[in-house]
N, C-alpha and C positions, 0 to 999 in steps of 0.2 A: 726310600730307606725307612726302616721301622723307626717310629718316634717323631715323624714330621707332621705338622698340622698346618692347614691352609689359611684359617681365618680366625679372627677374634669372635667368640660368641657374644651375642647381645645380652648383657647381664640385665638390662632394663626389661627385657622380655623373659625373665626367669619364670620358672614353674611350668615350662612347656616340655620338660623332659619327663619320661615315664620309666618306671622300673621294668615293665614288660618289654619295652623297646630296648632298654639297656641290656636285658638278659639275652634277647635275640642277637643283638650286636656283638656281645661277648662270645656267644657260640659261633657266630660267623667269623669273628676274628681268629679264634682258636682253629677252626676248620681251615681257614685260609693259610695259616702259618704251618699247620701240620700236613697240608696237602703235599704229596710227593715224598714225604719222609717216612722211612721205615723204622727209624730210631732217633732218639733225641735225649739230651740231658736237661735236667731242671734243677736250678738252685733252690734248695728246699730247707726251710726252717721250721715248718709245721704251723706257721701263721696262716691266716685265712687266705692271703694272696696266693702263696705257693700251693697250699692245700687244695684250693679250688681249681687251680690250673692242673694239678696232678690228677684230680678227679676227672676232669674233662679230657685229659690227654691219654690216660692209661689204656683206654679202649680204642684209641685211634692209631697208636704206634707203640713200639717197644720203648718204654720210658725208664730211664735210670736217674734217680734223684741223688743229689750230692749235698752234704753239709760239712763245713769245716768250722770247728769250734774247740774250745778247751773242754776237758771232761767235767769241769765244775760249772760250766755255763748252762743257761736256760736252754739254748738251742740244741745242745748235745743230747739231752734226755728227751725233750719235747719232740724233736724231729723223729726220734726212734719210736716214741709212743704213737704219733700220728701215722707214721709209715706202716706200723704194724696194724693199726685199725683199718687203714685204707687198702692194705695189701700191696704196698709199693716196694720196689727194689731200691734200697737206700745204701749208699756208701758214706760213712762218717769218717772224716779225717781229723785227727787230733792236732790242734794248733799248739805249738810249743815255742819257747823263746828262740831256740835255734832256727826253727823254720821261719819265724817272723824276721829275725835279724838278717837271714839270708835273702828273703824275698823282698823286703822293703826297697832296696835300691833298684831292683828290677821293675817293681811296680811303679816307682816314681818316674822311671824312664818311659815306661809303657804309656802312662797317662799324662805325662808332661806336667806333673805337679808334685810339690812337696807339702801340700796342704794336709794337715794331720787327720782331718775328718775324711777326706777323700781316700787317703791311704788306709784308714781303718775300715772303711766300707769295702774297698777293693781287695783287701787282704784275703778274706774267706773265698772270694771269687777266684783270685789268682791261684790259691792252693787247690781248689776244686778243678779248675781248668787243667792244672798240671797232672791230675789223676785220671781225668776222663778220656775215653776213646771216641766219644760221639763228636761229630763236627758241628752240630747245631745245639745251642743252649737257650732254653726258655727262661725268662725272668718274670717275676711278679711285680716289676717296677711300675710305678705310676699311681698306685692306689692311694698313697698317703696324701698326695697333692689333690687328686681328683675328688676324694671323699673325706677331706678334712681330718686327716689322721694324725696331725702333729699337735704338740702342746700350744704352738702359736695360734692354731685355729681355736683351741679350747679357751685360750685367754681372751678371745674376741667375743665369746658368748656374753649376752644373748643378741649381739648385733649380727644377725644372719646375713644381711647385705654385705657387711664387711668381710665375713667369712667367704661369701661368694667371690668377692674380688680377690681375696687372698688365695683361694684355690686357683683362680685363673692365672694370677701372677706366678704362682709356684709351677704350674704346668708349663707356662711359656718359658720359664727359666730352666727347664729340665735338661735341655741339651748341654748347656754350659756346666751345670751342677752335677748331673748324674749320668746322662747317656754317653757323653764323650769319654767318661771314666770307664764305664763298663764295656763299651765297644772297644776302647783302647786295650783293655786287658784281654778280651776275646781275640782281637786281631794278633796280639803278641803270641798267642798260643795257636793261631790258625783256626779259630772257632768263629761261627756266625751267631750273633746275638739276636734273639727274637723276643719282642715285647707285646704280647697280646692286649694288655690293658692300655697300650698307647696307640692302638689303631685310631686313625683320624675320626672315623664315624663314632667309635665308642667314646673317645675323648669329648667330642662336641656334645653328645647326648648326656654324658656324665656331668659336664659343666652346666648344662641346662636344667639339671635337677636341683631344686632349691636346697640350701644347706640345712633347713629344718629336718630334711629326710636323711641327713648324713651324720649329724652330730648332736648330742645333748650332753647333759652334765654327767651321764654315766657311761656312755659309749660313743665311739667314733666309727666311721666307715659303716654306718648302720645299713644303708641301702645295699651295699655290697655284701654284708653279712647275711642280710635277708635273702638276697639272690642265691648265695651259696647254699643256704639251708633248703631253699626251694629246688635247687638242682641236685640235692642229695647229700650234701656235706653235713655230718652230724653237728647239731647245734653247739655242743661243747667245744668242738674244734673251731667252728665259725666264729664264736664269740670269745675265744680264748685271748687274753691280752698278750701283746707281743712287743718286744723291744726292737729298736733299730739294729741293723746287721752288726755294726761295730760293737754294740753293747750286748746284744743277745749272744754273740759268739765269744765275747771277751777279747776280741782283737784289740780294741782300744786299751784295755787293761794291760795287755802284754806290751804294747808299744810304750805305754807310760812306765811300766816296770823296767824295760830296757833303758829308757832315758834316765831313770833314777839311778840305776847301777853305774851309768857313765857320768853321773854328776851333772846332768844337763836337764833343762826344762824340756818337756815333750816337743814343743815347737822348735827348739834349738836342735834337738836330736834329729828330727826328720829332715831339717834343712841341711844337716851335715852329711847326709847320705850321699 
């Protein structure tokens, strides 16, 4: 199944991963998952993760990109701008309070959790799955953990060994934290989830690349952004800053607004669903 890994990388032997090998492994991973498909969907925000996948997939199959967000959100406009530049077919679905209120209980059941962060991340995916006709869905999942993309990685600077260890811990916790959630949503809609960045060989090579090549005081996911540019993604897209799904789409803001209207704390509201 997509997203499973066999062994712990030897962090003591770091620096043996290379950008060139990583690039080849990514291309192989995309080829493997696109093989036999004539069409597929892609969860698309315009960030480097989904934009690079779109660039690699659009000539391999009929690709349809989806973005669910509020009209005032970062993802709403940025996804459209990037799709236009890359020549992608994009469907944008507006998130509204009514849609969120109706969807949240169903999402909680599908993912087996009332955790507010999990629900916020799952919400745009749930809405997109309800609109798409494609049976296979590509995700840009995994790059934040593999390439030190979170604030918790930045707070560890300049202790790059600690960042190496944190990347490994994050990836090894991906099933419980992320994959079970997204696969649960896809299964509820009869879709199959595909995670090219979580291919076993790609994961192990990415974790073997030292964190000095992944993050500095100005940028994160550096080696991935460099690979994206080398593969043809415009630099302004590859290096564009991106918020997490629940914040970039304003899903989290809508959940909190609904809770406030009901006179409840957000955590109380989602547990009441």
